[in-house]
N, C-alpha and C positions, 0 to 999 in steps of 0.2 A: 504494500499500499505505500505509493509515493505521494509527496506533496509538503507543503510547507510544515516545518517542524513545530509543534505546538507543545509545550512543557506543560506537563501536568504533574503535581507533586501529591502523593498520596500518604496520608498520615496514618500512622499505626496508632490504633486506639486500645489502650490497654483496659482489660476487663475490670481491674481493680480501681478504677477512677474513682476517687471520692473526694471530700472535701479537702484543702490543703492542710498538710503538716500530718503528724501521727496523733492518733487518738487512742486512748485505752478505754475499754468498757469500765462503768460505773463500779466502784468498790461497794459491795453489798453493807459493808459496816459503816459507811458513810452517813447514812441518813436512817440508819436504824436506831430503834430506842433501845436496843440491848446494850448493857454497859459492857466495855470491852475488858474491864478489870475484874469481871465476875468470875471466880473460879469455877462456878458451876454452868458456865455459859453454854455448854454442849450437853448439858444434862437433858435438855428437852430434845427427844428425837424428832419432832414434828418441826422445830426451829431449825434444827441441823439439816434435815432434808432439804427444807426450802432454800438455806443459804448455800447449801453444797450444789444444788441445782442451778442457782445463778452463777455460782463461781466456775463451775465446770464450763459453762457457755462464754467466759470471758475470752475476748479474741482482740488482738491487736491489728487494726486496719491501716493501711498505708496507701497513700496516693500514687498517681502515676508518675510523679516526679521521682519518687524513690526508684522505680523500675527504669525510667528513663537514664538515670543518673548510673544504675548498675549495668546497663546495656552500654553506655557512653564507656565505661571503664573496660568492659570486655572488648569493645571495639578497639579501644587503645590497646589493649592487651595484645590483641591479635595484630596490629599494625606493628608492634614492636617485637611479635614473634614469640612472646611469653605464653606458656601453657598450651599452645596449640597441640591438638593431638591427632589430627587428620588432615590430609592433603586431598584437593579436589584438582584433578588435571583436565583442562580443556585445550586441546591443540597442544601447542608447546608452552602453555602458560599453567603455573601450579598456583594454587590459592591454599594457603594454611588456614585452618579454621578450628573452632571447638566444637567438639561432637556433640556437646549438650545443646548449643545454641542452634545448630542446623536441625539437629532432632526436633527441637521445638518448633521450628519452622515447616518443615516438610515431612509428611508421611513416608515419602519415599527413602529419605536417609533414615528415619526412625526404624523403617522395617528392616533396612539393609543392615544397619548397625547392631540392631538387637538380635537380629534372626540370621545375620549373614546370608542374605536370600539372593545376593547379586554376584553372578559367577567371577566377573572381572574386576572384582575388589579383593584386596589383602585387608589386613587388619588395620593398616595405617593409611590407605589412599584408594581412590577410584577414578578411572578415566571417563569422562562424558566427552566424546569427541565429537558428538552430534548438537552439542551446545556451545555458540561461539563463547571466546573469553569474555567479550565485552558484556554480554548478555548474563554469564555466570558472576561476573563481578558486581553487576547491578543486583542480582538477586541475593548474593552474599551480603552486601551493603544493607539491603532491605532487611534481612534477618537481624542485623546488629542494630539498625538505627530506626526501623521501621518506615522509612521513606524511599521512593524510588522515583524515578523521572521517567515518563512515558511520553512519547511523541508517535506521530504517524509513521516514522521512520523505523522505530523498534518494537512497536506494540505487538506485532505478529510473532517476532522471536521470543519475546517475554512471555506471551500468553502460551505459546507453545511449550516452552521450557516450564512454565508453571503448571502446565497440565500434566507435563510428564514427571515431574518432581512431585506431584500432588499438593500443590499449596493453593487451596481454594480462595483464600481472601484475596492473592494477588490475581488468580484467574479472572474473578468477578470484578475486579477493578478494570482489568484490561477489556473485558467484555462491556463493561458500562461505557469505557472510553470510545469503543468502536460505535457501539450503538448510538452514542450522542452525535456521532460524525457521519452516520449513514446518509446516503443520497442516491439519487437515481443511477449513477454510475457505478457505485459500488454496492448496492444493496443486496444483489443475489451474492457476490463474493464474499460479503461478510457473512450473511446467513450460512453459506456453505462451509466457511472457514470456523465460526463457532461451533457449527454442529460437529464437525470433524475432531476438535479438540476437547469438547465437552461432552459429547455423546448424546445431548439432548438439544432440543430446540429452543432457542433464545426468542422470548417473546417480543424483544425490541426490533429484532430485524425482521421477524415474521409479521409483526404488525405493519412494518412499511411495506411489505410485499403484498399484504392483503389490501391495503390502501391503494395501491399503485398496480394492482395485478394486471389489468389489460395493457397498460403500457409497458410495463417490464416482460411481459409474455412474448414480446416481439423482438427482445434483444438476444444476442448471441448467448450471453451468460445464461440467461433463463432456459435458452433451448438445450443447453449443455447440461442442464441438472441431470442426475440419473433419476431411476425411476422411483426409488424410496423417497427422494427429496421432492419430485414432482407430486407424487402421490399425496404426500403430506400436506402439501400446499392445497390442492384440489379438493380435499375432503374438510377443509376448514369451514366453520360456520361464518367466517366474518370477511369472505371476499367481497370486494366491492364491485359487484357486478349488476347489470340491469335486468338480465335475463340469463337462464341456463344454457341458452343457445350460445352465449359467448363463451361459456365454459367448453362447450363441445367444440368451439372453433379452435381454442387453445389446444384441446387434447390432440386434434386432428394435426395443428400445426408442430406440436411437439413430435409426434409419430413420425410425421414427414421428413423431420431433421434427420432420422437414421431408421429409413423403412425396414430393411431386413432384420434388424435386431429389436426394434422396438414394437413390431406388430404383436408380438406375443403379449404385450401388457394391455392390449386394447380392450379386452372383457372387463379387467379390474378397474381400468381408467373410467370405463362408461359408467360403471356403478357409482362413481362419485356425483353423477349428474342428478339433480333433485327433479325428478320426473313429476313428483306431485305437483310441480310449480311451472310446468311447462308443457306444451302440446307434443305428445308422442308423436302425431303426424309430421309435426315440424321437424322435430329432432331427426326423424327418419329421413325427411325430404333432404335437410341439410347434409345429413351423412351422405346419402346418394349421389348428391350432386358435387360433393368434394372433388377436386379435379386429380388427387393423387392416391388417398389410402383405399377406396373401394376396387380400384383397379388393381392396386398391390397385393390386396387380398387374395385375388384369384393367382396373382404370379408367384407369391411366396409361399402361399399355403395349398393343403391339399383342397379338392372341392368340398369334401365333407366339412373340414374346418372354416372355410370360407363361408359355407352356408349357415352353419350354426352362428358365425357372428352376425350375419344379414337377419337371421331369425331373432337374435338377441335384440337388436335395434327395433325390429318390427314389434315384437311381444312386450318389450321392456317389463320384464316380471317384477324388476325390484321397485316398482313404481308405489307399490302399497306398504313398503317398509317406513318405519316412523321417520327416519331421517330424510327419506325422499319428499316429505311434505314440510319439512323443516326450512323455512326462509333463511337467507343468508342476510348478516348485518354487519357491516363495517364499524368497529368500535370506535374508530378515530375520525369518523366522517359525520358531521352533523348535517341533516338533510336541509336543502334549501326550499322554501315554498316560492312558487311562481304563481302570482295573483293577477288574473285578468278582469279588471272591473271599471266600472263608471268612474270617469274623471270628476273631481271636484269642478263643477263649472264656474262657481263663483270665484274660486281661488285662481282658475286658470284661464278664465275669461274665453271658455269655448263654448259654443252654441251647437245645438242639435244633438245627435247621439254620438258619444265618444268614449272608448275605453283606452286604459293604458295598462302597462305592465309593471309591478313592483315585485320586489324580492324580499323574503324574510330570511335573515341569518341568525340560527340560534346561538351561535358562539358570540356573536356582538350584541344579541338580543335588539336588531334593529330592522326596520324595513329601509329599503333602498331601491332606487330607480335606475336601471343600467341600460334602459332603452328608451329613446324618444318617440317610439312609435304610437301613434294614435289609431285605435280600430274604430271605424265608423259603423259599430253594431253593439248590441248588448243582447243578454238572454241566450247567449250562445253556449254551447259546450266544450271543456278541453280535455285532453286526456294525453298522457305521455307514453309513447309506444316503445321505450327503450332507447330510442336515439333523438328523437325530436318531439317538440309538443305540437299537437294537433288542435286546431281550432275549427268547430263545425256549427254551421247553420246560424241561428239567431234573427235579430231584427235590427234592420238598419233604419229605422224611425218610419219607413213607408211600406216595405215588404218584408216578408218571411223569407229566409234565404236558405239556399241549397249547398252554398259553397263550402270548400274544405281547404283549408290552408296549413302547411307545415312550417314551423317556426325553429331556427336553428338557434339554440340559447348561447352557443360560442360565437358565431359569425353574426348573430343579430339579423339574419336574412330571413326572407319569407318566400315560400315556393307554393305555387297553387297546385293542389291535388284534383283530380276528377271530381265533379260535384256529386252530391248525394242523389239518389233517387228520387227524394221527396223533400219539399221545404220543410224546415223544422225550426220552431222557435220554442224556448223553454223545454228543450229536450234533455235527456241524460245520454251519457256515453261512457263506454268502457274500452279497456283493451286487455286481451289476453294473448299471449304468446305471439304478440305483433298485429294479430288481428283487431281491427277497430270495429266496434258496434256502435250504431246510433238507433236509440230506442224513445218512441213516444213523441211527445211534443204538440205543437200546434201550427198547422200550415196557412192561417189566416181565415179558415173557414171552418176546419174539421179539428176536432181533438183526436189524436193519432193513438193507435194501439200496435202500429207496424213496427218492424224492426229491419234494419238493413246492415250489413257488414261490408267491410272493404279488406280485400285480399291484398296485402302490400307485394306479393311477388306478381301477380297479373295486374296491379293497378286498376282493379275494377270493384265496383259496388255490386252486391247481390242482395236480393230479397231474402230474408229469414223468417221463420214462422213468428206469427203475431201473438201480442198478449191477449189476455182474457180480457182485460178492460182499457179503456182509451185513458191515458194518463199524460198530463201536461204538468210540468213543475214537480215532477218526481225526484227523488234522490236516488243515489245508485252507489254500490259499494260491490267489490270483487272479492270473492272468497275461494281460493283454489281454482276450479274450473267452472265457478258458479258466478253468474252475474245477477245481483239481488237489486230489484228494482221496488222502492218503498213508497206508498202513498201517491200522491198527486191529485189531480182533479180533471174531471170532463164536464165543463160548462159550471154549472152551480153545485154540483155534486163532487164532495171532497172525499177522497178514498181513505180507509185504514186498513187496507189489504196490501199484501206483498206478494210480488210475482218473482219466481226464481227460474233463471235461464241455465241449463245445464249444456256447456258448450260440448260435451262429449256425445250426449245423448240428443243434443239438437232439440230439445223440447221445454216447454214452459210447465211450472207448477203454481198453482195459485194457492195461497194461505189467507183465508178469509179472517176479518177481524183481527188482524195481527198485532195493530197499535191500538194503544189506550185511547189515542186522540187522532181524529182524523187530521191530516195535513197535506199542505202543498206548499212550494216554495222553502222547505225546510233543507238540512243539509244534514250528513250522517258520515260517520267515520267507523272503521272497523278497529277493534283491539281485542285479541285474546278469544277469537270466536264469537264475540259481542259486537251487535252494531250500536252505536250511540247516535241518538235521533235528537236534533237541536232546532227549536223554534218552529218557524214556519207560520202558516194562516190556516186557521180552520174554517174559512167562509165567513165568518164574523169579525175576527179580530186578529191581529199579530201576536203570536205566541212567545212566551219566553221558557215555557215548560218543555221538558226533556224526558225521553225514556231510553230503556235499553233492551233490544231485542237478542234474546239468547238463539243462535242459529240451530243448535242441535235439539232445543226444547221447544223451539218455534212458538216461544212466549214472549210477551215484552213486561217490563217491570219499570217502575218510577225511577227517575234518575234527578238528582238535584237541578233546579231550574237556573236559566241563565239569569244575569243581573238585567239585562235588557231584552224586551222583546226584540226578535229579529226575523225577517224573511228574506230570502235571497241571499243569504249569507254564505259562507264557506267554511269548511273545517277540516283539520288534519290531526292526527296523532304525531306528536314530535317528543322523542325522548321520554316516552312514557307519560306525557300531559297531552291532554285534549285543547287545542286551539279552536276557537270559532271568531269569525272577524267579518267586517262589513255587514251589508244587508241594509234593510229598511225598519224602521219602527213606525208604522202607520205612514204618514206622509214625510217623515223625517230621515234623510239618509244618514248612515252610520260608517264611521271610519275606525271605531274602536276594535280592540282585541280583547276577548275574554279567555282565560287558561285556567282549565279544571287540573288539580293536583289531586292524585289518588291517595297521596300521603295525608293530605290534610281534609279531603273530601270536601272541597270548597272550590268557588271560582273566585279569581282575581283578575283585575284588568292588565293586559300587556301592553306593549307599545302601540301607538295609533299608526294606522296607515298614512302616509305622508301625501298621497295623490289620489287615492281611490275613495270614494264615498258613495255607497249605494250597492246595487246588484254586483256580485263577484262570483268568479269560477277560478278554481286553481287546481295545481298538481303539485305534488311533493316529490322530490328527486335527491337522491344520494349523490353528492357531488362535492368538489373542493370550493370554497368560496372564491379563492384566488383565481379560479378558472373562468368566473362569469363577472367578477367586479370590474366594472368600468371606471377607471380613474376619474374620470369627469362627470360621475353620476352626482345627481343632485338631490 
């Protein structure tokens, strides 16, 4: 590891560190009422037992200064060659040391000198030709002084020697030094090196790889990982990925780097994909269209072996395992909320229908605007397909829209997609495995129960099965392969029912009287197999009441109410707290945020939206804030 040398001194912390000076335990006779000149002082066996017990526990405790002084004396004795009884030879350099000191530092030396375990040592010396003299001298000085200078130039040598000599305190300091300096160019090297010298996985380097998994997966260092290292990374619950399809792409890329040897691992690697979170058909399709691996199976394996692997991808039997349904969540990345909502016209002097984009960063606890785009629409739907944000339908003030647009959150560019088959305002939308579903809404004359879906591979919209009821202003959440549509209205009728669409069976299921209160214009978020439903309108008034729907039980329960009534707001789960923001309170537009803490079981206000007041739609994305922040944002 080359680079600018950075000095780092590690101070040895003595376990006997106490108050300064020497102190002696209390003399039990000092505060006793027993007369010291009484000849019969020990006649009372009860008193004697008590005093004797205290006296036996009397100890003298010394501070670390005492030990530091003693080791300074030992170091001086070594320098002068006094009382040294052992020699360590490295290359052509010999170091005279005291056995008792190096045994206290190293389990290697302790075992060697007490059990004569090493064959190339006699009673007086040992040769360690694989440790350079400079490194050995630093370690010996560390044994006597508790200090060592670590730099980018020598940290690998010191860590390797500390591992071999079994000096855990020094090895841990070297590992901490390296992980504090981890970066894109050395992350995989540090991960491999620490694993090789310590035998286990360092969380510091692993967390960096988890956070930058997709970027690092394209590097030469990553592609040169051996199978065990690669498998360990793939099975992590904390990879930062938007879809398990991306995990498959990385697997196929790694195999392609050494086809003849790595094909043998394809079955085991495939089972690291969380099939409960992704369409099996899309996994199978992506595998079959890969330019290298499917063809290589037939070239390097027998027909039977190749067919077994194709069957593995097609049947995906491990989809029902518990881990296959467990989502991945990167511990070091706070999600970013992208809110698309009505602009505050009074503040920004905007006339007509206008919506803007604001982002919320949990780490800074602030809303910010990184794009000056003004959308001439409202009551649209937004979804995130794993790569881009998709905006569907809405109302431009005159017409209901069927348009669809793709927003690139990095370049801030917009791209038109093929329009939907129907005009839809106040619709709900969802995406599963890259497929986009548009459901319900209002086309200007009819409340809709129809559904259509967009195939990203063919770039075409297709009709899907219709819901039982017409629903506008419904809320929607996605749970595994289910799209759950909640409430909504048809004209003056407000629904308290829920409809669930199974993307595998391609059919709807109706749950009547699922909600305690009929609602439209409400918002909902999923957490731990429960759907939390906030606000909305019951046809007579804007609501602040909330409820919780248990998916497995198909029942709804009361939940603490919001502080403000809200309709057409938006909500998300952020780091185990529920966020609800924006919306209307009757005629009043809201820009406030409310946050529910499960620890305190109550709502509190959060940061205000800066530009949005009123109707708002949003998506939440796991990303690095630095990737989206515009330095000129206002």
